[in-house]
N, CA, C and O of each residue as an XYZ file, in Angstrom:
336
protein
N       7.569    -15.632     21.696
C       6.857    -16.353     20.662
C       7.054    -17.850     20.899
O       8.178    -18.291     21.139
N       5.973    -18.639     20.836
C       6.110    -20.072     21.063
C       6.904    -20.738     19.938
O       6.861    -20.321     18.781
N       7.613    -21.765     20.317
C       8.399    -22.512     19.322
C       7.439    -23.266     18.401
O       6.563    -23.992     18.872
N       7.608    -23.088     17.074
C       6.673    -23.745     16.152
C       6.907    -25.249     16.101
O       8.028    -25.731     16.262
N       5.836    -25.964     15.876
C       5.962    -27.396     15.656
C       6.595    -27.602     14.290
O       6.471    -26.748     13.411
N       7.258    -28.708     14.109
C       7.951    -28.994     12.862
C       6.999    -28.951     11.667
O       7.364    -28.440     10.609
N       5.779    -29.482     11.823
C       4.839    -29.484     10.706
C       4.355    -28.071     10.389
O       4.054    -27.764      9.235
N       4.277    -27.207     11.409
C       3.892    -25.816     11.160
C       4.959    -25.122     10.325
O       4.649    -24.383      9.391
N       6.211    -25.368     10.669
C       7.300    -24.741      9.931
C       7.317    -25.200      8.478
O       7.518    -24.390      7.573
N       7.109    -26.473      8.254
C       7.102    -26.992      6.885
C       5.957    -26.387      6.080
O       6.130    -26.036      4.913
N       4.798    -26.268      6.700
C       3.642    -25.672      6.012
C       3.903    -24.206      5.714
O       3.614    -23.731      4.616
N       4.451    -23.488      6.691
C       4.759    -22.072      6.474
C       5.818    -21.904      5.383
O       5.725    -20.989      4.565
N       6.825    -22.784      5.369
C       7.845    -22.732      4.310
C       7.201    -22.888      2.938
O       7.560    -22.188      1.991
N       6.254    -23.805      2.839
C       5.582    -24.046      1.567
C       4.741    -22.829      1.161
O       4.785    -22.403      0.007
N       3.988    -22.278      2.093
C       3.148    -21.117      1.797
C       4.014    -19.915      1.447
O       3.797    -19.267      0.423
N       4.992    -19.616      2.293
C       5.840    -18.449      2.062
C       6.636    -18.594      0.777
O       6.840    -17.627      0.043
N       7.082    -19.815      0.516
C       7.893    -20.066     -0.674
C       7.215    -19.643     -1.959
O       7.880    -19.203     -2.897
N       5.904    -19.771     -2.016
C       5.200    -19.394     -3.239
C       5.150    -17.882     -3.433
O       4.884    -17.409     -4.538
N       5.399    -17.131     -2.384
C       5.389    -15.667     -2.462
C       6.793    -15.056     -2.357
O       6.972    -13.853     -2.549
N       7.768    -15.885     -2.054
C       9.097    -15.375     -1.722
C       9.729    -14.544     -2.841
O      10.238    -13.453     -2.581
N       9.707    -15.036     -4.064
C      10.364    -14.313     -5.152
C       9.702    -12.973     -5.437
O      10.417    -11.978     -5.556
N       8.371    -12.886     -5.554
C       7.754    -11.565     -5.776
C       8.036    -10.586     -4.627
O       8.248     -9.396     -4.860
N       8.038    -11.092     -3.396
C       8.354    -10.230     -2.250
C       9.800     -9.758     -2.347
O      10.093     -8.585     -2.112
N      10.695    -10.668     -2.691
C      12.114    -10.332     -2.834
C      12.316     -9.229     -3.868
O      13.064     -8.279     -3.636
N      11.642     -9.361     -5.013
C      11.779     -8.347     -6.065
C      11.277     -6.980     -5.596
O      11.901     -5.959     -5.885
N      10.164     -6.956     -4.882
C       9.643     -5.684     -4.356
C      10.617     -5.078     -3.345
O      10.847     -3.868     -3.345
N      11.184     -5.922     -2.489
C      12.131     -5.422     -1.495
C      13.421     -4.909     -2.141
O      14.045     -3.982     -1.626
N      13.822     -5.507     -3.264
C      14.984     -4.984     -3.997
C      14.716     -3.560     -4.474
O      15.597     -2.704     -4.394
N      13.509     -3.303     -4.967
C      13.148     -1.952     -5.417
C      13.140     -0.975     -4.242
O      13.629      0.149     -4.357
N      12.591     -1.407     -3.131
C      12.573     -0.564     -1.932
C      14.003     -0.286     -1.470
O      14.332      0.841     -1.099
N      14.849     -1.313     -1.494
C      16.242     -1.149     -1.089
C      16.942     -0.099     -1.945
O      17.713      0.714     -1.436
N      16.670     -0.122     -3.238
C      17.287      0.859     -4.135
C      16.862      2.278     -3.749
O      17.696      3.181     -3.675
N      15.580      2.468     -3.505
C      15.084      3.800     -3.129
C      15.672      4.241     -1.794
O      16.037      5.406     -1.634
N      15.768      3.323     -0.836
C      16.342      3.666      0.462
C      17.830      3.983      0.352
O      18.357      4.803      1.104
N      18.496      3.329     -0.585
C      19.903      3.622     -0.826
C      20.070      5.062     -1.303
O      20.996      5.755     -0.881
N      19.185      5.508     -2.171
C      19.217      6.892     -2.650
C      18.960      7.852     -1.493
O      19.639      8.871     -1.365
N      17.984      7.529     -0.654
C      17.669      8.377      0.508
C      18.893      8.501      1.416
O      19.257      9.606      1.818
N      19.523      7.381      1.736
C      20.659      7.436      2.657
C      21.869      8.122      2.029
O      22.623      8.799      2.728
N      22.064      7.956      0.719
C      23.170      8.664      0.053
C      22.949     10.170      0.087
O      23.879     10.930      0.359
N      21.713     10.606     -0.190
C      21.410     12.035     -0.140
C      21.569     12.574      1.276
O      22.052     13.689      1.469
N      21.164     11.783      2.264
C      21.332     12.209      3.655
C      22.823     12.300      4.005
O      23.233     13.169      4.774
N      23.622     11.405      3.438
C      25.065     11.457      3.663
C      25.673     12.719      3.072
O      26.545     13.340      3.680
N      25.209     13.098      1.879
C      25.680     14.336      1.249
C      25.307     15.533      2.124
O      26.040     16.520      2.194
N      24.150     15.427      2.791
C      23.706     16.502      3.689
C      24.395     16.420      5.056
O      24.046     17.158      5.978
N      25.373     15.521      5.179
C      26.182     15.360      6.385
C      25.391     14.871      7.603
O      25.715     15.205      8.743
N      24.355     14.080      7.344
C      23.622     13.435      8.434
C      24.445     12.221      8.854
O      24.815     11.415      8.001
N      24.738     12.070     10.137
C      25.559     10.933     10.586
C      24.917      9.582     10.242
O      23.695      9.440     10.299
N      25.744      8.597      9.886
C      25.221      7.281      9.482
C      24.256      6.663     10.502
O      23.203      6.154     10.117
N      24.595      6.699     11.776
C      23.732      6.086     12.796
C      22.362      6.762     12.831
O      21.339      6.093     12.977
N      22.347      8.092     12.697
C      21.071      8.809     12.694
C      20.245      8.434     11.469
O      19.040      8.205     11.570
N      20.906      8.371     10.301
C      20.217      7.995      9.061
C      19.568      6.626      9.195
O      18.400      6.442      8.853
N      20.343      5.665      9.698
C      19.845      4.294      9.832
C      18.655      4.220     10.779
O      17.651      3.578     10.471
N      18.766      4.874     11.926
C      17.669      4.857     12.898
C      16.433      5.554     12.348
O      15.313      5.089     12.559
N      16.628      6.656     11.652
C      15.512      7.412     11.081
C      14.764      6.568     10.047
O      13.540      6.452     10.089
N      15.516      5.986      9.126
C      14.903      5.178      8.067
C      14.203      3.966      8.672
O      13.089      3.629      8.269
N      14.848      3.307      9.636
C      14.243      2.141     10.290
C      12.917      2.522     10.948
O      11.926      1.802     10.820
N      12.902      3.645     11.647
C      11.687      4.119     12.308
C      10.579      4.405     11.302
O       9.425      4.030     11.512
N      10.938      5.071     10.214
C       9.947      5.385      9.179
C       9.386      4.113      8.542
O       8.186      4.024      8.285
N      10.253      3.130      8.288
C       9.796      1.878      7.684
C       8.839      1.131      8.601
O       7.809      0.631      8.152
N       9.174      1.053      9.878
C       8.292      0.382     10.837
C       6.943      1.090     10.877
O       5.898      0.440     10.909
N       6.964      2.423     10.875
C       5.711      3.182     10.888
C       4.896      2.909      9.623
O       3.680      2.730      9.701
N       5.549      2.876      8.462
C       4.835      2.596      7.213
C       4.222      1.202      7.227
O       3.082      1.022      6.799
N       4.967      0.216      7.714
C       4.448     -1.149      7.786
C       3.236     -1.193      8.707
O       2.241     -1.848      8.396
N       3.315     -0.499      9.836
C       2.169     -0.431     10.748
C       0.963      0.212     10.079
O      -0.161     -0.267     10.231
N       1.191      1.298      9.338
C       0.092      1.975      8.638
C      -0.553      1.057      7.608
O      -1.777      0.996      7.500
N       0.268      0.353      6.861
C      -0.239     -0.566      5.836
C      -1.078     -1.657      6.496
O      -2.158     -1.997      6.012
N      -0.584     -2.196      7.586
C      -1.310     -3.232      8.312
C      -2.639     -2.706      8.857
O      -3.668     -3.373      8.753
N      -2.608     -1.511      9.433
C      -3.836     -0.902      9.953
C      -4.841     -0.666      8.829
O      -6.035     -0.913      9.005
N      -4.375     -0.197      7.689
C      -5.270      0.023      6.544
C      -5.897     -1.280      6.073
O      -7.090     -1.333      5.774
N      -5.090     -2.325      6.008
C      -5.596     -3.627      5.572
C      -6.652     -4.132      6.549
O      -7.698     -4.631      6.133
N      -6.382     -4.006      7.835
C      -7.332     -4.464      8.844
C      -8.608     -3.627      8.816
O      -9.706     -4.160      8.977
N      -8.467     -2.314      8.611
C      -9.645     -1.439      8.552
C     -10.502     -1.775      7.333
O     -11.730     -1.770      7.418
N      -9.869     -2.064      6.214
C     -10.621     -2.438      5.004
C     -11.387     -3.728      5.240
O     -12.522     -3.880      4.787
N     -10.760     -4.656      5.951
C     -11.404     -5.931      6.247
C     -12.605     -5.773      7.158
O     -13.523     -6.593      7.137
N     -12.597     -4.717      7.960
C     -13.701     -4.463      8.881
C     -14.664     -3.421      8.335
O     -15.615     -3.035      9.015
N     -14.422     -2.963      7.104
C     -15.294     -1.971      6.508
C     -15.058     -0.567      7.027
O     -15.902      0.314      6.862
N     -13.905     -0.358      7.660
C     -13.584      0.951      8.215
C     -12.908      1.857      7.214
O     -12.659      1.477      6.070
N     -12.613      3.065      7.667
C     -11.931      4.036      6.821
C     -10.440      3.779      6.844
O      -9.910      3.232      7.811
N      -9.766      4.175      5.780
C      -8.320      4.024      5.686
C      -7.637      5.140      6.450
O      -8.136      6.262      6.526
N      -6.493      4.813      7.011
C      -5.668      5.817      7.656
C      -4.991      6.627      6.571
O      -4.440      6.066      5.624
N      -5.029      7.923      6.701
C      -4.430      8.793      5.687
C      -2.922      8.768      5.766
O      -2.340      8.522      6.822
N      -2.299      9.025      4.630
C      -0.849      9.174      4.567
C      -0.426     10.303      5.485
O      -1.054     11.362      5.513
N       0.639     10.075      6.236
C       1.186     11.128      7.080
C       0.358     11.423      8.312
O       0.662     12.358      9.052
N      -0.675     10.647      8.543
C      -1.536     10.889      9.722
C      -0.904     10.338     10.962
O      -1.476     10.446     12.047
């Protein structure tokens, strides 16, 4: 990734800053749900490293799906189905 110019960083800080708190609150809720998932997996004796890798993989996949859906909507395409 190219190194950002100082003015780009300042502009991005300003733009992101206006969304930072709502994003933070949503991520806190997600963190709570993921904590429950990992605790239940621990009770089921799933090793910590496996739990972490599994959850990380699922999150990356969900983010990709959300991004693909957003891009498809912008192009007038169909949404990707859950679990597809």
